[in-house]
C-alpha positions, 0 to 999 in steps of 0.5 A: 391718592390725595388731591391738591384741594385736600392738601390745601385743607390741611392749612385751611381748616385750622385757619377756619377754626381761628376765624370761627373762634375769634369772630363767632364763638367769642362774639356770640357764645362767650370768651370761655366757651367750651365750643372753642375747644371742640372747634379747634380739635375737630379742625386740627384732627381733620388736618391730622387725618389729611396729613396721614393721607399725604404721607401715604400718598408720598410713600406710594407715589413720590413727591408732589408739586402743586402750582396753583396759580401765578402769584407775582410776576415782576421782571424775571420773577414768575412766582407761583403760589402753591404747595410742595408735598415731599418727604420732608414736608409730610413728616413735618405735617404728621408731627405738627398736626399730630402733636398739636391735636394732643396738645389741644385735647390736653388744653381743654382741661388745663385751660378750663376756667380761664377767662380767655379760653376761646382766645386761647384756642383761636391763637392755637389754631393760628399757630398750628396753621402757620407752621403747617403753611410753612412746611408746605410752602413751595417758594421762599416768599411763601416760606417767609410769610408763614415764618413771620406768622409763626413768630406773630402767633408765638408772640400772642401765645407767650404773652397770652396772660397779658395782665402779667408784666413778666408774660408781656416782657417775655413775648416782646423779648421773643419777638424782638430777638427773633427779628434779628435772625429774621433780618439775616433771613431777609438779606439772604432772600434778597441776595438769592433774588439778585442772583436769579429771581426764578430761584425763589421757587424751591424746585428751581433752586434745587435744579440750579444747585444740581447743575452748579448754576450757583457758585459756592461763594453765592451759596455761602452768602445766601446760606449765612442769611438763612442760617441767621434766621434759623439761629433766631427761631431755633434759639441757637447761640447767641440768640438763645436767651428768649426761649427760657423766658417764653415759659411765661405762656400756658404750659400747653403752649410751651409744649407745642412751641418746643416740640413741633412748631416754632423752635423746630422751624429753624431746623426745618429751614436748614433741612429745606435748603440743605442742598444749598448749605451743602454747596456752600462753605458754612457747614462747619460753622453750622456744626460748631454752633449747634454743638456748642449750643448743645453743651452751653444750654445743658450747663444752664439746665444743671442748676435751674430750679423751675421745671419748665426752664429745665425743659426749655434748656433741654430743648435748646440743647436738643435743637443744637444736636439737630443743627450739629447733625445738619452741619456734619451732613447727617440730614436723615439723622437730624430729621429723625431726631426732630421727629422723635424729639417732638413726641417725648418733649411734648410728653415732658412739657404736658407732664410738667403742666400736670405737675403744676396742676397738682402742686400749684408751682413750677419750682422743684424746690417746693415739690417732692413726693408726687410719685405716689399721688400722680403715678400716671404722670410720673411714669409718663415723664420717666419714659420721656426722660429716658428717651431724652437721655438717649437710653435703649430702647427708647426713641431718643437712643436711636436718633441721638446715637445716629447723630453721634455715629455719623459725626464719628464717621465724618472724623477729621477735626470738625467731626471729632469736635462735634462728637466730643460736644455731643457726648458731653451734652449726653452726660449733662442731659441725663443728669439734669433730667433725672435731677428734675425727676427726683426733685419733683416726684421723690422725697417728701412733699415740700409745700407746693405753691402755697409755701412758695407764695408764703416764702415770697411774701416773707422775703418782701417779693411779690408772689411768683405764682398768683394762683398757688393752690395745690391739690395733690392727686392725679390730673384729669384724663384729658391731661394724662391721656395725651402724656401717656400716649406720647410716652408710649410713642416714645418707646416704639417709634425708634423701632418703627424706623429700624435704625439698628440692624436688619430686622426680618425682611427689612434690609434698609433704614426705613426712615433715612431711606424715605427722606433721602434715597427716595427723595430725588428732588433734594438728593438727585441720582448721579450719573452712574445711577446711584444716589448721592444721598447715600454718601453724604446725608446718612441715608443708610447709616451703620449702627456704631456700637462703640459710640452707642455704648459710650453715650449710653454709659455717660447717660447712665453715669449722669442718672447715677450721679443725680441719684447719689445727690438727690435720693441717697444724699451721699453727695451734697449738692449744696457743698458742690455749689459752695465749692464752685460758687463762681461757676454755679453763679455763672450758670445760674445767671445764664452767663449774664447774657440777659444783663449783657443784652439789656445793659450793653445793647438795649439801655446803652446801645439802643436807647443811648445811641440809636434812639438819640440819633433817631430823635435828632433826625426826627427833630432836625430833618422830619420836623424841619422838612415839614416846615420848609415844605409847607412854606414852599407850597405857600410860596408856590401858591402865592406865585400862582395868584400872580399869574391868575390876575385876570389880564389877557396879555399875561395869559397870552405870554404864558401860551407863547412861552409854552409853545416855544418850550414844546417846540424846543423839546421836539427839536432837541429830543424829537 
């Protein structure tokens, strides 16, 4: 059994790594010291081992709640600083620490030679620690603190190459856009506090919902605030546009953001407060926002030429799947999809980094023919793409079809809409992922980064690459090793959870049973001894062969269409683009959301109205107040001089007035 001290070490070790790299290694050894990578890998590796121990403990002994010490005591709020180690948190611990460990190993080779190598590993340690702290937090204030630390860490990493204007702009965009969601999150926290300060504690909140001490109306307003935070962090519509630009950071950073840390934080938040959401009236809104985002993002992935942006749109779309699942009550399938998605999405991003390492570009139009030069990267990305497309037997097949099967089981208007949106997204996902595979690895070599740079210079644009040197060949083993391992996990992890039918002596869905039926804190036992989770959270979903067959057929159709267009050339992409030029432009320009936000809200809204109003307030109130205050203080000082004149009779009069005032006070209020 793991003890409280070891659980704290899961967070503390990456924090120590951050401090050691940021303060000691950088100062005394150098800004590009290899020791920074060793320190980070050792710290996160130890956290991963402790996470596995935590998982084993919860599997054998059930959830643990560590109340370390009283943190805040104000009025009726007695807030304890501690940790909650339940089924959801241990799954997230394994995902975050495990994927982060592989990303750090990869980063040793990918960031080799970077002048800020030490700073990179310091930031990655902080990023990992922030997410680990978030999933272990036992009260809402702790969650919010680590939530903001995740945001700060992502800002530092997205803008890691701060000398690039595009990276600095992307970091600011991500930080500011997620603040809109965080404002809603904060409002939800404040309203929850106003209901009862003790509800800041997650366990007490669960208890209150269980006995219906919180009304549906109260739960709705709190859930809306929390959902706003989730929409921002998990890049759901309409706060989605920051995530594609976040590709300006190192590819290994993108892998961690998109698989196991920042963007999954929003899904985790909904899952952590799932009983509150179920008790509210916002579940339909959650389902529809998620379903719409899944299709909306997929349409932009159809036309993107940057391989990292294709993967970014796929992340937004898959997060939409998870949010959609939670909205229709499919708690276990949503967490299962988060779990499987983390591994194959990390493999895809790390594979994209490997491709960039060889080609010198992320633009797929300048790639082609890399299959024969990079066989390990190719097959790793093929396996991960098949998993993302949701084809048997890969992990994405099990988790995606559980979500769709649950939506079909829910039925009614919401379930049917969500099912239709999920199937459409499945078709698009398979198409754009294999479009990316075929453009990158098949056909003929198209010149890579050097040609992209030359074309940019001919057109009068600055080089989009900066260091465009291609050297065709497989990446170092430090890079392809993590890709291969993550791809292998994507093959077997679905079977590990047994989501299909009975296999041997296993008579239940292992993953769903663990996260719901065994978790009585979140899914309590009802009066007759049964678990409500089995009814409403997908605790033991039946495999829906019809839905799985339809979704698989759609995925195969998407792959076949991509093959016809980009391998056989029997269908011309350019002619289709010309025929549907307005629609193509709409998707290629990301539905003009960037222009809308920049021109309508920032330039004409923020600068024109809010900034002008703030300037007027500063000039007419702040500045004038300072002037009037100084004049007032000066006059008081001059009046004081008149009293301190050295005349005894003046002092005597003052004493008499003071005595009279005190006596009057006693008579009136004593």
